C-alpha positions as CSV (number, residue, x, y, z in Angstrom):
1,M,-0.1,0.0,0.0
2,N,1.6,3.4,-1.2
3,E,2.0,6.0,1.4
4,S,-1.2,8.2,-0.4
5,Q,-3.5,5.0,0.1
6,K,-3.1,5.8,3.9
7,G,-5.2,8.7,4.0
8,P,-8.7,7.6,3.3
9,I,-8.0,4.7,6.1
10,F,-6.9,7.2,8.4
11,T,-10.0,9.3,8.2
12,D,-12.2,6.1,8.9
13,I,-10.1,5.3,12.2
14,V,-10.5,8.4,13.0
15,L,-13.9,8.6,12.1
16,E,-14.8,5.8,14.1
17,V,-12.6,6.8,17.2
18,F,-15.2,10.1,17.6
19,K,-17.8,7.2,17.4
20,V,-16.5,5.5,20.1
21,G,-15.7,8.5,22.0
22,G,-19.5,9.4,21.8
23,L,-20.5,5.8,23.4
24,L,-17.4,5.4,25.6
25,V,-19.4,9.3,27.1
26,S,-22.5,7.5,27.1
27,E,-21.5,4.8,28.9
28,G,-19.4,6.6,31.3
29,D,-23.2,8.7,31.8
30,E,-24.5,5.6,33.0
31,M,-21.9,3.6,34.6
32,G,-21.6,7.0,37.2
33,S,-25.6,8.2,37.4
34,E,-26.1,5.1,40.1
35,F,-23.2,8.3,42.1
36,G,-23.9,11.1,40.7
37,I,-21.4,11.1,38.4
38,T,-21.1,12.4,34.7
39,S,-18.1,11.3,32.9
40,A,-16.7,14.6,32.8
41,R,-16.4,14.3,36.4
42,W,-15.5,10.8,36.2
43,K,-12.5,11.8,34.1
44,V,-11.1,14.6,36.7
45,L,-11.7,11.8,39.3
46,G,-9.1,9.7,37.6
47,A,-6.5,12.1,36.1
48,I,-6.3,13.1,39.9
49,F,-6.1,9.4,40.9
50,L,-3.8,8.3,38.0
51,A,-1.1,10.8,39.1
52,G,-1.0,9.7,42.3
53,E,-1.0,13.1,44.4
54,A,-2.5,16.4,44.3
55,Q,-2.6,18.3,40.7
56,T,-3.2,22.0,39.1
57,V,-6.3,22.5,36.9
58,S,-3.6,23.1,34.2
59,Q,-1.9,19.6,35.0
60,I,-5.5,18.2,35.0
61,A,-6.4,20.0,32.0
62,R,-3.3,18.4,30.4
63,S,-3.3,14.7,30.8
64,M,-7.3,14.7,29.6
65,G,-6.8,17.0,26.6
66,L,-9.1,19.8,27.5
67,T,-8.7,23.3,28.3
68,R,-7.5,24.7,31.8
69,Q,-10.9,26.8,32.3
70,A,-13.5,23.4,31.1
71,V,-11.9,22.0,33.8
72,Q,-12.0,24.4,36.2
73,R,-15.7,24.6,35.8
74,L,-15.4,21.2,36.4
75,V,-13.7,21.1,39.5
76,D,-15.5,24.0,41.0
77,T,-18.5,22.3,40.8
78,M,-16.9,18.8,42.1
79,H,-15.0,21.6,44.7
80,K,-19.2,22.3,46.0
81,D,-20.1,18.7,46.0
82,N,-17.6,17.5,48.3
83,L,-15.5,15.3,45.7
84,V,-12.2,17.5,45.3
85,L,-10.8,19.4,47.5
86,F,-7.9,22.6,47.2
87,R,-4.9,23.4,49.4
88,S,-2.4,25.8,48.7
89,N,0.5,25.6,46.2
90,P,4.6,25.8,47.7
91,E,5.3,26.5,44.0
92,H,2.6,28.7,42.9
93,K,0.6,31.3,44.4
94,R,-2.7,31.6,42.6
95,A,-2.7,27.8,41.1
96,K,-4.5,25.7,43.9
97,L,-3.8,21.7,44.2
98,V,-6.9,19.5,43.6
99,E,-6.7,16.0,45.7
100,L,-9.6,13.8,46.4
101,S,-11.4,13.9,49.2
102,D,-12.6,11.0,50.8
103,H,-15.5,11.3,49.3
104,G,-14.1,11.6,45.5
105,K,-12.0,8.6,46.4
106,A,-14.4,6.4,47.8
107,I,-16.9,7.0,44.6
108,Y,-13.9,6.5,42.4
109,S,-13.0,2.9,43.9
110,K,-16.7,1.9,42.8
111,L,-16.4,3.4,39.4
112,D,-13.2,1.6,39.1
113,Q,-15.0,-1.5,40.4
114,K,-17.4,-1.6,38.2
115,Q,-15.4,0.0,35.0
116,T,-12.9,-3.4,35.7
117,E,-15.9,-5.6,35.2
118,W,-17.6,-3.8,32.3
119,A,-14.4,-3.5,30.9
120,T,-14.1,-7.4,30.8
121,Y,-17.5,-7.9,29.6
122,N,-16.8,-5.9,26.9
123,S,-13.5,-7.3,25.5
124,N,-14.3,-11.3,26.2
125,D,-14.4,-11.5,22.2
126,I,-11.9,-9.8,21.2
127,G,-8.1,-11.4,21.4
128,H,-5.4,-10.2,23.1
129,K,-3.0,-10.0,20.6
130,D,-6.4,-7.2,18.6
131,L,-6.5,-5.3,21.6
132,K,-2.4,-4.7,21.9
133,V,-2.7,-4.0,18.9
134,A,-5.4,-1.1,19.2
135,L,-3.6,0.3,21.9
136,S,-0.4,0.2,20.1
137,V,-2.2,2.4,17.1
138,L,-4.0,4.3,19.0
139,K,-1.0,5.5,21.5
140,R,1.0,6.0,18.3
141,I,-1.4,8.1,16.9
142,A,-2.2,10.0,19.6
143,E,1.6,10.7,20.0
144,K,1.8,12.1,16.2
145,L,-1.1,14.4,17.0
146,E,0.8,15.7,19.7
147,S,4.6,16.1,18.3
């Protein structure tokens, strides 16, 4: 296959990723509904949890591929709902650090368990090798777009 033939296939991949992205948001909203959590809030909880330490809003936004303003709106609402806490940032006067509250940790833990079961169910008819190839290709596409 020559290089010019790759473009349409790449476009088809992008369109399928958009479709899957929308479906994943819907699935995430459904899974989080019993806890009063949207996919967007779940992503913020996950970004903080996976970082292993408190994060600034800008750090959370970068890890999620979102704007700082969008994450700030989410974090402000999540703070009012006792999902996250703000703490002073010794490296910056105005950029507070955001960390999970005990309530946020508990919700994230429940969602993580639910998501693990969901992922197992939804991957049961896809081979391990196919999943690894899909992950590798998506990571390579992300790296290319980030450079």
